[in-house]
N, C-alpha and C positions, 0 to 999 in steps of 0.2 A: 504494500500500500504506500510506503514511504517513497519507493521508487516512482510510483505513479504520480504522487503529489510533487515530487522533485521537478518533474517536467513543468508543472504549473507555476513554479516560482519564476519561471522564465518570463521575462518581459520581452527578447530582441533579435540579428539582421542578415539574410542570405541574398540575394537575387539580383534584380536589375539595378544598375546605377543610373543616376541622373547626372548628365554632364552639365557643369556650370561654366558658362563662357567667361571671358575675362572681365566683362562688365558686371558679373554677378547674377545675370538673368538665367533662369532655367531655360535651356535652349533645346534639349533633345534627350531622348533616352537611349541608352545602349547597355548591353549586358557586360558587366565586368566580372560577375560570377554567375554562372548559369547552373541552377540546381540540376544534378544528374540523377536519374532514376534507373534502377535495374529492371529486369523482366518481370519481377513481382511487384512493381510499382513502389518499391522502397527507395527512400532517399539515400543516396550514396554519401558517405563521409567526405566533406571537402578535403581536397588534396593539400598536402604540405602545410597543414595547420594554418591555412590562409587567414582564418578569422583572427589570429593573433596579430595580424598586420592591419586590422580594421581600426575604426575609431573607438577608443576606450570610453565606456559610458559610466563606469563605476563598479562598486562591489558591495555586497551585503554579507553579513554572517549572523546566523541565529544558532549559536552553539548549544549543545546538550546541557552544558553547565548552567545555562540560564532557563532551562525548561525541565528541571528534575531528571536529567538524563534521557529525555525522550523527545527531543525537538524533531518536528516533521522535516525540517530542512537544516541539518546540522553543519552543512559545509559552507565555505565561502562561495559566493556566486559572483563571478567576474563576467561582465557583460561588454560585448563589442557590437558595433553597428557597421554594416558595409558602407564604405566612404561615400559612394554616390547617393545612397538613400539618406545618409546623414546630411549631406549637403542640401538635398531637397527639403528635408525636415527643418534645417536651420533657416532656409529661405522662406518656407511656407507655413511651418508649424504643423504639417501633416505628414503621415507616413504614406509614401506612394505605393502604387501597385508594384509588387516585386520586392518590397522591403524584406530583408532578412535580418534577424537578430540572433547572435550567438552567445551562449552562456557556457563557461567552463567552470567546473566545480573543483574545489580544493578542500581537503580535510583541514580541520583545525589542528595545527601542529603544536609547537611550544607555546606556553603562556608566560614565558619569561625571556627577556632579552636585555642587552646592555641598555637599551632605551627605557626599560621598565617592564612592568607586568602588563599583559594585554593578550590579544588573540592574534597569533601569527599563522599565516597560511603554511600548511604542510604539503603533502604529496597531492598531485592532481588526481581527481577521483570521478571524472565523468564529463560528458559533453552533450549539449542540447542546442537545438535550433528551432526558431519559429519563423514562418514565412507568411507574408500577407500577399494573397493573390486571388482576385475575383475570378480570373481565368481558370486557375487550378482548383480552387476551393469555393465554388459559388454557393454551396449550401452550409458552409461553416460560419458560425457567428463572427461577424466582422471580417470574414474572408481570411482568417488566420488559421494556420495548422501548426501543430507542435510535434517535434521529433526528439527522441532521446537515443543516444548512441551508447548507452550503458552508464551505470553508476559503479565504475570500477577504474582501476589504474589503466594507463595506456598499455597496449594498444586498445583504442576504442573499437566498438563494433564497426564493421565496414559499411553497414547499411542499417536503416531504421524504418519501421512502419509508422504511419501517421497515427498519433494517439487519438482515441475516441474523443469527441467534442466534450462529453460530460467530464472527462478527466481533467481538463484544463480551462476551457473557455468560460465556464460558469464563474470561476474565481476571478479570472481576468476581467470579465464583463462587469462584475459587481463591485470590484475594488480597485482596479487599475485606473490611474488618473487620466490617461490619454489614449483613446483608441486601443484598448486591450493591453496597453503597455504600462508597467509600473514606473512611470517617469518620476513619481514622487520619491522613489528610493535611489534614483540614479542622478545625482546632482549635475553632472556634466551634460547629460542629455536634457534635463529640465532647463538648465541655463542657456542651452542653445536655441530653445524655442523662441521665435520672435514675440515681442510683447505687443 
């Protein structure tokens, strides 16, 4: 059950990029990352950890030590957005068709460091993506679909099935601040939205 809910903590960015010309106007769309699917219609894991080169949106941690040893999401959740979709969001305040948001999980490691006591990220422990596409997901709430490539150390699963809508969308729809995305917990993303 925790693995199922772990996908739902995902707020973010895979797919089409929006090219921004030198004047800052949104001029065209082109694919900078195209989701690939296998013959079973499972999403393939992005190659070469490409999401780690995207725009960093922030991280949250809800450790077991603050939830009597039973937190539903005990890992760090680090979130990245595909650069083109981020540029479009920064210009318009909207997540465009093809937006992809990636989340990589990390265990809570040490709670002590030279800087003092705290929560420090340990080993990587899973990877998830959400994609917004009316074309691919016309019947999903908000046109968002969620994928998890495992809650375990690397290597992550090579492919993932789309999670059922009831596993994630209900939580995102009822509590996410902006178009099914938890922008309230990712300050860099929230700060990028035009006022």
